[in-house]
Residue, then its C-alpha position, 0 to 999 in steps of 0.5 A: x717303702x719301709x722294706x724296699x729301703x731295708x732292700x737297698x739298704x742291705x745291697x748297698x753294705x754288700x757292695x760296698x764289702x766286695x769293694x773292700x775285699x777285692x780293694x784289699x786282695x789288689x794290693x796285696x804285695x806277693x810274699x818276697x822271696x824265691x820258691x826253692x824246690x829241692x828233689x832227690x829221686x834214684x832208680x831203686x829204693x835206698x836209705x840217703x842221710x840228707x841236709x837242705x836249708x830249710x831258711x835263710x840265715x842273715x850272714x854265714x856268721x849267722x849259720x856257723x853260730x847255730x846252724x841248726x835254726x836254718x837247717x836241718x838233717x834227716x834219714x829218708x828212704x827214696x824209691x823211683x815212684x816216692x821222690x823226696x822233694x822239699x820247698x821253702x822260700x828263700x830270699x837270696x836263692x843262692x843260699x839254697x844248699x842239699x847234701x845227700x849221702x847214701x847210707x848204702x851198705x856192702x852188697x848193694x848196688x850203688x843207689x845212683x841218685x840225682x838232686x836238683x835245687x829248682x828256683x821259681x821253676x827252673x832247674x839252678x843245679x843238677x847233679x847224678x852221682x853213684x852215691x853221693x849227689x851234691x846241690x848248692x848254689x854260689x854262697x856255699x862255694x867261697 
């Protein structure tokens, strides 16, 4: 009888743990904000200097005081089979910003770059330009 009681007790403990885990998962709130994806593509292999917002500033004043806390600048190589993609979460996706500058030297053809910003899987802005496309949303237009 003691062996049966131990098994029933163990089963009840496992069942209770399962209910607690299920409840914790179902009551968890999704992460706040919107999934923002920056993409840079080109028809050939070229180098670019890009600047893009990685974290949302609380205000334009905060951004202007210390833009490096919210933005990243780097030089990258993009090829047709390897576009550059970066994802971040922004509470207000209107802060999204991707600035592209071609580092193409004389004698090379134009890279004909394409940038886009997607918010929650939907393209919000896209631009094609011979050298330096710009993709940003409304917080940067005023």
